N, CA, C and O atoms as a GROMACS GRO file, in nm:
protein
  448
    1MET      N    1   0.085  -0.117   0.000
    1MET     CA    2   0.000   0.000   0.000
    1MET      C    3   0.089   0.123   0.000
    1MET      O    4   0.174   0.137   0.088
    2THR      N    5   0.072   0.211  -0.094
    2THR     CA    6   0.150   0.334  -0.101
    2THR      C    7   0.075   0.443  -0.028
    2THR      O    8  -0.045   0.461  -0.046
    3ILE      N    9   0.148   0.516   0.055
    3ILE     CA   10   0.089   0.623   0.135
    3ILE      C   11   0.140   0.756   0.082
    3ILE      O   12   0.259   0.770   0.055
    4TYR      N   13   0.050   0.855   0.066
    4TYR     CA   14   0.091   0.982   0.008
    4TYR      C   15   0.085   1.100   0.104
    4TYR      O   16   0.166   1.192   0.090
    5ASP      N   17  -0.004   1.103   0.200
    5ASP     CA   18  -0.013   1.222   0.284
    5ASP      C   19   0.084   1.216   0.401
    5ASP      O   20   0.126   1.108   0.443
    6ASP      N   21   0.120   1.334   0.453
    6ASP     CA   22   0.224   1.346   0.555
    6ASP      C   23   0.192   1.271   0.683
    6ASP      O   24   0.282   1.210   0.742
    7ASP      N   25   0.066   1.274   0.730
    7ASP     CA   26   0.031   1.205   0.853
    7ASP      C   27   0.056   1.055   0.841
    7ASP      O   28   0.111   0.993   0.932
    8ASN      N   29   0.017   0.997   0.730
    8ASN     CA   30   0.037   0.854   0.712
    8ASN      C   31   0.184   0.820   0.694
    8ASN      O   32   0.230   0.716   0.739
    9LYS      N   33   0.259   0.908   0.627
    9LYS     CA   34   0.403   0.886   0.614
    9LYS      C   35   0.468   0.887   0.751
    9LYS      O   36   0.557   0.806   0.778
   10SER      N   37   0.424   0.977   0.837
   10SER     CA   38   0.477   0.985   0.972
   10SER      C   39   0.445   0.857   1.049
   10SER      O   40   0.530   0.804   1.120
   11LEU      N   41   0.322   0.809   1.037
   11LEU     CA   42   0.283   0.685   1.105
   11LEU      C   43   0.365   0.568   1.051
   11LEU      O   44   0.408   0.482   1.128
   12ASN      N   45   0.385   0.564   0.921
   12ASN     CA   46   0.468   0.457   0.863
   12ASN      C   47   0.607   0.458   0.924
   12ASN      O   48   0.662   0.352   0.954
   13ARG      N   49   0.664   0.578   0.942
   13ARG     CA   50   0.799   0.588   1.000
   13ARG      C   51   0.799   0.540   1.145
   13ARG      O   52   0.893   0.473   1.188
   14VAL      N   53   0.695   0.574   1.221
   14VAL     CA   54   0.685   0.530   1.360
   14VAL      C   55   0.676   0.378   1.367
   14VAL      O   56   0.749   0.314   1.443
   15VAL      N   57   0.588   0.321   1.286
   15VAL     CA   58   0.572   0.175   1.284
   15VAL      C   59   0.703   0.110   1.241
   15VAL      O   60   0.746   0.012   1.301
   16GLY      N   61   0.766   0.164   1.138
   16GLY     CA   62   0.893   0.109   1.091
   16GLY      C   63   1.001   0.114   1.198
   16GLY      O   64   1.075   0.017   1.216
   17ALA      N   65   1.010   0.226   1.267
   17ALA     CA   66   1.110   0.240   1.374
   17ALA      C   67   1.083   0.141   1.487
   17ALA      O   68   1.175   0.084   1.544
   18ASN      N   69   0.955   0.121   1.518
   18ASN     CA   70   0.920   0.024   1.624
   18ASN      C   71   0.954  -0.118   1.582
   18ASN      O   72   1.004  -0.196   1.663
   19ILE      N   73   0.928  -0.152   1.456
   19ILE     CA   74   0.963  -0.286   1.407
   19ILE      C   75   1.114  -0.306   1.417
   19ILE      O   76   1.160  -0.407   1.469
   20ARG      N   77   1.189  -0.210   1.369
   20ARG     CA   78   1.336  -0.220   1.374
   20ARG      C   79   1.386  -0.230   1.520
   20ARG      O   80   1.473  -0.311   1.550
   21SER      N   81   1.330  -0.149   1.606
   21SER     CA   82   1.372  -0.149   1.746
   21SER      C   83   1.347  -0.284   1.813
   21SER      O   84   1.434  -0.337   1.882
   22HIS      N   85   1.228  -0.339   1.792
   22HIS     CA   86   1.195  -0.470   1.852
   22HIS      C   87   1.278  -0.581   1.789
   22HIS      O   88   1.324  -0.672   1.859
   23ARG      N   89   1.297  -0.574   1.658
   23ARG     CA   90   1.375  -0.677   1.589
   23ARG      C   91   1.519  -0.678   1.640
   23ARG      O   92   1.574  -0.784   1.671
   24THR      N   93   1.580  -0.560   1.649
   24THR     CA   94   1.720  -0.556   1.694
   24THR      C   95   1.733  -0.591   1.842
   24THR      O   96   1.833  -0.649   1.883
   25ALA      N   97   1.632  -0.556   1.922
   25ALA     CA   98   1.636  -0.594   2.064
   25ALA      C   99   1.633  -0.745   2.081
   25ALA      O  100   1.686  -0.799   2.178
   26MET      N  101   1.571  -0.812   1.985
   26MET     CA  102   1.566  -0.959   1.989
   26MET      C  103   1.684  -1.022   1.915
   26MET      O  104   1.691  -1.145   1.902
   27HIS      N  105   1.775  -0.938   1.866
   27HIS     CA  106   1.893  -0.985   1.792
   27HIS      C  107   1.854  -1.069   1.670
   27HIS      O  108   1.916  -1.171   1.640
   28LEU      N  109   1.750  -1.022   1.601
   28LEU     CA  110   1.705  -1.087   1.478
   28LEU      C  111   1.751  -1.006   1.358
   28LEU      O  112   1.744  -0.883   1.359
   29SER      N  113   1.796  -1.074   1.255
   29SER     CA  114   1.822  -1.007   1.128
   29SER      C  115   1.687  -0.985   1.058
   29SER      O  116   1.586  -1.044   1.097
   30GLN      N  117   1.688  -0.902   0.956
   30GLN     CA  118   1.566  -0.886   0.876
   30GLN      C  119   1.526  -1.019   0.815
   30GLN      O  120   1.408  -1.053   0.809
   31GLU      N  121   1.624  -1.094   0.772
   31GLU     CA  122   1.597  -1.225   0.712
   31GLU      C  123   1.534  -1.322   0.812
   31GLU      O  124   1.439  -1.393   0.779
   32ALA      N  125   1.586  -1.324   0.935
   32ALA     CA  126   1.531  -1.414   1.037
   32ALA      C  127   1.387  -1.376   1.072
   32ALA      O  128   1.301  -1.463   1.088
   33LEU      N  129   1.360  -1.245   1.084
   33LEU     CA  130   1.223  -1.200   1.112
   33LEU      C  131   1.132  -1.236   0.996
   33LEU      O  132   1.020  -1.282   1.018
   34ALA      N  133   1.178  -1.214   0.875
   34ALA     CA  134   1.097  -1.247   0.757
   34ALA      C  135   1.061  -1.396   0.755
   34ALA      O  136   0.949  -1.431   0.721
   35GLU      N  137   1.155  -1.481   0.792
   35GLU     CA  138   1.129  -1.625   0.796
   35GLU      C  139   1.022  -1.658   0.900
   35GLU      O  140   0.934  -1.740   0.875
   36LYS      N  141   1.030  -1.595   1.017
   36LYS     CA  142   0.931  -1.619   1.123
   36LYS      C  143   0.790  -1.578   1.078
   36LYS      O  144   0.691  -1.638   1.120
   37LEU      N  145   0.784  -1.475   0.994
   37LEU     CA  146   0.655  -1.422   0.950
   37LEU      C  147   0.610  -1.476   0.815
   37LEU      O  148   0.499  -1.449   0.770
   38ASP      N  149   0.698  -1.552   0.749
   38ASP     CA  150   0.671  -1.605   0.616
   38ASP      C  151   0.642  -1.492   0.517
   38ASP      O  152   0.546  -1.498   0.439
   39ILE      N  153   0.728  -1.389   0.522
   39ILE     CA  154   0.722  -1.278   0.427
   39ILE      C  155   0.864  -1.252   0.378
   39ILE      O  156   0.959  -1.312   0.429
   40SER      N  157   0.880  -1.165   0.280
   40SER     CA  158   1.013  -1.143   0.224
   40SER      C  159   1.097  -1.047   0.309
   40SER      O  160   1.044  -0.961   0.378
   41LYS      N  161   1.227  -1.066   0.301
   41LYS     CA  162   1.322  -0.977   0.369
   41LYS      C  163   1.307  -0.835   0.315
   41LYS      O  164   1.318  -0.738   0.390
   42ASN      N  165   1.283  -0.822   0.185
   42ASN     CA  166   1.265  -0.690   0.125
   42ASN      C  167   1.145  -0.617   0.184
   42ASN      O  168   1.149  -0.496   0.205
   43TYR      N  169   1.038  -0.692   0.211
   43TYR     CA  170   0.918  -0.632   0.270
   43TYR      C  171   0.949  -0.582   0.411
   43TYR      O  172   0.902  -0.475   0.450
   44ILE      N  173   1.027  -0.657   0.487
   44ILE     CA  174   1.067  -0.611   0.621
   44ILE      C  175   1.143  -0.478   0.607
   44ILE      O  176   1.117  -0.384   0.682
   45GLY      N  177   1.235  -0.472   0.512
   45GLY     CA  178   1.309  -0.348   0.489
   45GLY      C  179   1.218  -0.232   0.452
   45GLY      O  180   1.238  -0.120   0.499
   46GLN      N  181   1.119  -0.258   0.369
   46GLN     CA  182   1.024  -0.153   0.330
   46GLN      C  183   0.942  -0.106   0.450
   46GLN      O  184   0.915   0.014   0.464
   47LEU      N  185   0.903  -0.201   0.536
   47LEU     CA  186   0.828  -0.164   0.657
   47LEU      C  187   0.916  -0.077   0.747
   47LEU      O  188   0.873   0.028   0.794
   48GLU      N  189   1.039  -0.123   0.772
   48GLU     CA  190   1.128  -0.052   0.863
   48GLU      C  191   1.165   0.087   0.811
   48GLU      O  192   1.191   0.178   0.890
   49ASN      N  193   1.167   0.104   0.681
   49ASN     CA  194   1.201   0.234   0.623
   49ASN      C  195   1.078   0.323   0.600
   49ASN      O  196   1.090   0.431   0.543
   50GLY      N  197   0.961   0.277   0.644
   50GLY     CA  198   0.840   0.358   0.632
   50GLY      C  199   0.784   0.366   0.492
   50GLY      O  200   0.702   0.454   0.463
   51LEU      N  201   0.827   0.276   0.405
   51LEU     CA  202   0.778   0.279   0.267
   51LEU      C  203   0.649   0.201   0.250
   51LEU      O  204   0.572   0.226   0.157
   52LYS      N  205   0.626   0.108   0.338
   52LYS     CA  206   0.503   0.026   0.337
   52LYS      C  207   0.442   0.027   0.476
   52LYS      O  208   0.510   0.056   0.575
   53TYR      N  209   0.314  -0.006   0.481
   53TYR     CA  210   0.239  -0.016   0.607
   53TYR      C  211   0.192  -0.159   0.620
   53TYR      O  212   0.140  -0.215   0.524
   54PRO      N  213   0.210  -0.221   0.737
   54PRO     CA  214   0.172  -0.363   0.749
   54PRO      C  215   0.020  -0.383   0.747
   54PRO      O  216  -0.055  -0.300   0.798
   55SER      N  217  -0.021  -0.493   0.688
   55SER     CA  218  -0.163  -0.530   0.696
   55SER      C  219  -0.194  -0.564   0.842
   55SER      O  220  -0.102  -0.583   0.922
   56SER      N  221  -0.320  -0.571   0.876
   56SER     CA  222  -0.356  -0.605   1.014
   56SER      C  223  -0.306  -0.744   1.049
   56SER      O  224  -0.266  -0.768   1.164
   57ASP      N  225  -0.306  -0.837   0.953
   57ASP     CA  226  -0.256  -0.971   0.979
   57ASP      C  227  -0.106  -0.968   1.006
   57ASP      O  228  -0.059  -1.032   1.100
   58THR      N  229  -0.030  -0.896   0.925
   58THR     CA  230   0.114  -0.886   0.946
   58THR      C  231   0.144  -0.815   1.078
   58THR      O  232   0.233  -0.858   1.152
   59ALA      N  233   0.071  -0.709   1.109
   59ALA     CA  234   0.090  -0.638   1.235
   59ALA      C  235   0.064  -0.731   1.354
   59ALA      O  236   0.139  -0.731   1.452
   60SER      N  237  -0.041  -0.810   1.344
   60SER     CA  238  -0.074  -0.904   1.452
   60SER      C  239   0.037  -1.008   1.470
   60SER      O  240   0.075  -1.041   1.582
   61ARG      N  241   0.089  -1.059   1.358
   61ARG     CA  242   0.197  -1.158   1.365
   61ARG      C  243   0.325  -1.096   1.419
   61ARG      O  244   0.398  -1.161   1.495
   62LEU      N  245   0.354  -0.972   1.381
   62LEU     CA  246   0.470  -0.902   1.437
   62LEU      C  247   0.458  -0.891   1.588
   62LEU      O  248   0.555  -0.915   1.661
   63CYS      N  249   0.340  -0.855   1.636
   63CYS     CA  250   0.318  -0.841   1.780
   63CYS      C  251   0.340  -0.973   1.853
   63CYS      O  252   0.395  -0.976   1.963
   64LYS      N  253   0.297  -1.081   1.793
   64LYS     CA  254   0.318  -1.212   1.855
   64LYS      C  255   0.466  -1.247   1.861
   64LYS      O  256   0.514  -1.296   1.963
   65VAL      N  257   0.537  -1.222   1.752
   65VAL     CA  258   0.682  -1.250   1.751
   65VAL      C  259   0.753  -1.164   1.855
   65VAL      O  260   0.841  -1.213   1.926
   66PHE      N  261   0.716  -1.036   1.864
   66PHE     CA  262   0.781  -0.944   1.956
   66PHE      C  263   0.726  -0.953   2.098
   66PHE      O  264   0.783  -0.895   2.191
   67ASP      N  265   0.616  -1.026   2.117
   67ASP     CA  266   0.550  -1.038   2.247
   67ASP      C  267   0.512  -0.901   2.302
   67ASP      O  268   0.544  -0.866   2.415
   68ILE      N  269   0.444  -0.823   2.218
   68ILE     CA  270   0.396  -0.690   2.257
   68ILE      C  271   0.247  -0.681   2.230
   68ILE      O  272   0.191  -0.762   2.156
   69GLU      N  273   0.184  -0.582   2.289
   69GLU     CA  274   0.044  -0.554   2.262
   69GLU      C  275   0.032  -0.487   2.125
   69GLU      O  276   0.125  -0.420   2.080
   70TYR      N  277  -0.079  -0.505   2.061
   70TYR     CA  278  -0.102  -0.454   1.925
   70TYR      C  279  -0.076  -0.303   1.917
   70TYR      O  280  -0.009  -0.255   1.826
   71TYR      N  281  -0.129  -0.229   2.013
   71TYR     CA  282  -0.116  -0.084   2.010
   71TYR      C  283   0.030  -0.037   2.018
   71TYR      O  284   0.062   0.071   1.970
   72GLU      N  285   0.117  -0.117   2.080
   72GLU     CA  286   0.256  -0.076   2.098
   72GLU      C  287   0.330  -0.061   1.965
   72GLU      O  288   0.429   0.012   1.957
   73LEU      N  289   0.284  -0.128   1.864
   73LEU     CA  290   0.347  -0.119   1.733
   73LEU      C  291   0.326   0.018   1.670
   73LEU      O  292   0.404   0.060   1.584
   74PHE      N  293   0.221   0.089   1.711
   74PHE     CA  294   0.181   0.214   1.647
   74PHE      C  295   0.211   0.340   1.727
   74PHE      O  296   0.188   0.451   1.679
   75PHE      N  297   0.262   0.325   1.849
   75PHE     CA  298   0.291   0.441   1.934
   75PHE      C  299   0.429   0.497   1.908
   75PHE      O  300   0.526   0.423   1.891
   76ASP      N  301   0.438   0.628   1.905
   76ASP     CA  302   0.567   0.697   1.901
   76ASP      C  303   0.603   0.725   2.047
   76ASP      O  304   0.565   0.827   2.103
   77SER      N  305   0.676   0.634   2.106
   77SER     CA  306   0.706   0.644   2.248
   77SER      C  307   0.790   0.767   2.282
   77SER      O  308   0.793   0.808   2.398
   78SER      N  309   0.858   0.826   2.184
   78SER     CA  310   0.936   0.946   2.210
   78SER      C  311   0.846   1.065   2.240
   78SER      O  312   0.890   1.163   2.301
   79LYS      N  313   0.721   1.058   2.197
   79LYS     CA  314   0.627   1.169   2.221
   79LYS      C  315   0.522   1.134   2.326
   79LYS      O  316   0.426   1.208   2.345
   80LEU      N  317   0.540   1.023   2.393
   80LEU     CA  318   0.438   0.975   2.485
   80LEU      C  319   0.471   1.011   2.629
   80LEU      O  320   0.577   0.975   2.680
   81ASN      N  321   0.381   1.082   2.693
   81ASN     CA  322   0.391   1.109   2.834
   81ASN      C  323   0.295   1.012   2.901
   81ASN      O  324   0.174   1.033   2.901
   82LEU      N  325   0.348   0.906   2.957
   82LEU     CA  326   0.264   0.798   3.008
   82LEU      C  327   0.166   0.844   3.115
   82LEU      O  328   0.051   0.800   3.115
   83GLU      N  329   0.207   0.929   3.205
   83GLU     CA  330   0.118   0.973   3.312
   83GLU      C  331   0.001   1.054   3.254
   83GLU      O  332  -0.113   1.035   3.296
   84GLU      N  333   0.029   1.144   3.160
   84GLU     CA  334  -0.078   1.221   3.096
   84GLU      C  335  -0.174   1.129   3.022
   84GLU      O  336  -0.295   1.145   3.031
   85GLU      N  337  -0.119   1.032   2.948
   85GLU     CA  338  -0.204   0.940   2.872
   85GLU      C  339  -0.287   0.852   2.964
   85GLU      O  340  -0.403   0.825   2.936
   86ARG      N  341  -0.228   0.808   3.074
   86ARG     CA  342  -0.301   0.725   3.171
   86ARG      C  343  -0.420   0.803   3.228
   86ARG      O  344  -0.530   0.749   3.238
   87CYS      N  345  -0.398   0.928   3.265
   87CYS     CA  346  -0.505   1.011   3.319
   87CYS      C  347  -0.613   1.036   3.214
   87CYS      O  348  -0.733   1.032   3.244
   88ARG      N  349  -0.571   1.063   3.092
   88ARG     CA  350  -0.667   1.086   2.984
   88ARG      C  351  -0.753   0.962   2.958
   88ARG      O  352  -0.874   0.971   2.941
   89MET      N  353  -0.688   0.845   2.956
   89MET     CA  354  -0.761   0.720   2.934
   89MET      C  355  -0.857   0.691   3.048
   89MET      O  356  -0.969   0.645   3.024
   90GLN      N  357  -0.815   0.716   3.170
   90GLN     CA  358  -0.903   0.693   3.285
   90GLN      C  359  -1.028   0.780   3.276
   90GLN      O  360  -1.139   0.734   3.303
   91ALA      N  361  -1.009   0.907   3.238
   91ALA     CA  362  -1.124   0.998   3.225
   91ALA      C  363  -1.220   0.950   3.117
   91ALA      O  364  -1.342   0.955   3.135
   92ILE      N  365  -1.166   0.904   3.006
   92ILE     CA  366  -1.249   0.854   2.896
   92ILE      C  367  -1.324   0.728   2.940
   92ILE      O  368  -1.444   0.715   2.916
   93LEU      N  369  -1.254   0.636   3.003
   93LEU     CA  370  -1.316   0.510   3.043
   93LEU      C  371  -1.423   0.528   3.152
   93LEU      O  372  -1.520   0.454   3.155
   94GLN      N  373  -1.405   0.626   3.239
   94GLN     CA  374  -1.504   0.652   3.343
   94GLN      C  375  -1.638   0.694   3.284
   94GLN      O  376  -1.743   0.668   3.343
   95LYS      N  377  -1.634   0.758   3.168
   95LYS     CA  378  -1.756   0.806   3.103
   95LYS      C  379  -1.814   0.705   3.005
   95LYS      O  380  -1.927   0.721   2.958
   96ALA      N  381  -1.739   0.601   2.973
   96ALA     CA  382  -1.779   0.507   2.868
   96ALA      C  383  -1.876   0.401   2.920
   96ALA      O  384  -1.874   0.365   3.038
   97SER      N  385  -1.959   0.352   2.830
   97SER     CA  386  -2.050   0.243   2.864
   97SER      C  387  -1.969   0.114   2.879
   97SER      O  388  -1.855   0.106   2.834
   98ASP      N  389  -2.029   0.014   2.943
   98ASP     CA  390  -1.962  -0.115   2.960
   98ASP      C  391  -1.925  -0.175   2.824
   98ASP      O  392  -1.820  -0.237   2.808
   99GLU      N  393  -2.013  -0.156   2.726
   99GLU     CA  394  -1.988  -0.210   2.592
   99GLU      C  395  -1.863  -0.145   2.530
   99GLU      O  396  -1.781  -0.214   2.469
  100ARG      N  397  -1.850  -0.014   2.545
  100ARG     CA  398  -1.734   0.055   2.488
  100ARG      C  399  -1.605   0.017   2.561
  100ARG      O  400  -1.499   0.005   2.499
  101VAL      N  401  -1.613  -0.002   2.691
  101VAL     CA  402  -1.495  -0.046   2.767
  101VAL      C  403  -1.454  -0.185   2.721
  101VAL      O  404  -1.335  -0.211   2.700
  102ALA      N  405  -1.551  -0.274   2.704
  102ALA     CA  406  -1.520  -0.410   2.657
  102ALA      C  407  -1.460  -0.407   2.517
  102ALA      O  408  -1.366  -0.481   2.489
  103ARG      N  409  -1.512  -0.322   2.430
  103ARG     CA  410  -1.458  -0.310   2.295
  103ARG      C  411  -1.314  -0.258   2.299
  103ARG      O  412  -1.227  -0.308   2.227
  104ALA      N  413  -1.288  -0.157   2.383
  104ALA     CA  414  -1.152  -0.104   2.396
  104ALA      C  415  -1.056  -0.210   2.449
  104ALA      O  416  -0.942  -0.220   2.402
  105MET      N  417  -1.100  -0.288   2.544
  105MET     CA  418  -1.014  -0.396   2.598
  105MET      C  419  -0.984  -0.498   2.490
  105MET      O  420  -0.872  -0.549   2.480
  106GLY      N  421  -1.084  -0.528   2.408
  106GLY     CA  422  -1.063  -0.624   2.299
  106GLY      C  423  -0.959  -0.575   2.199
  106GLY      O  424  -0.880  -0.654   2.148
  107ILE      N  425  -0.961  -0.446   2.170
  107ILE     CA  426  -0.863  -0.388   2.078
  107ILE      C  427  -0.724  -0.388   2.140
  107ILE      O  428  -0.626  -0.426   2.076
  108LEU      N  429  -0.715  -0.346   2.263
  108LEU     CA  430  -0.585  -0.336   2.330
  108LEU      C  431  -0.517  -0.470   2.348
  108LEU      O  432  -0.394  -0.479   2.341
  109PHE      N  433  -0.594  -0.573   2.372
  109PHE     CA  434  -0.534  -0.703   2.407
  109PHE      C  435  -0.568  -0.814   2.310
  109PHE      O  436  -0.566  -0.931   2.348
  110ARG      N  437  -0.598  -0.781   2.185
  110ARG     CA  438  -0.645  -0.881   2.091
  110ARG      C  439  -0.538  -0.977   2.042
  110ARG      O  440  -0.573  -1.083   1.989
  111ASN      N  441  -0.410  -0.946   2.055
  111ASN     CA  442  -0.310  -1.038   2.004
  111ASN      C  443  -0.264  -1.138   2.109
  111ASN      O  444  -0.180  -1.223   2.080
  112LYS      N  445  -0.315  -1.130   2.230
  112LYS     CA  446  -0.274  -1.222   2.337
  112LYS      C  447  -0.367  -1.339   2.346
  112LYS      O  448  -0.347  -1.427   2.430
   0.00000   0.00000   0.00000
């Protein structure tokens, strides 16, 4: 999938940086990660360089290999203030219906 607008290019770079960070933390080469996911080494390179965006299936498989939550693949942790985000999420969840809370939990923890 080719992305043209700046916001999506930025997200692609964040996802790519997260993939590279998790891969190198696990001491995996691009080739070794590609083998685990049954995709090409070139595709891993394109993901890491922000040229491609992973499908939901590929993102889910990446999360399983890296043992991370789905949402962690998409966060720019350099811009994340955890305490502010925790407070914001608590305020949102306090106002949400049980159905919306259950749906949010399903999204946050769907790869486990």
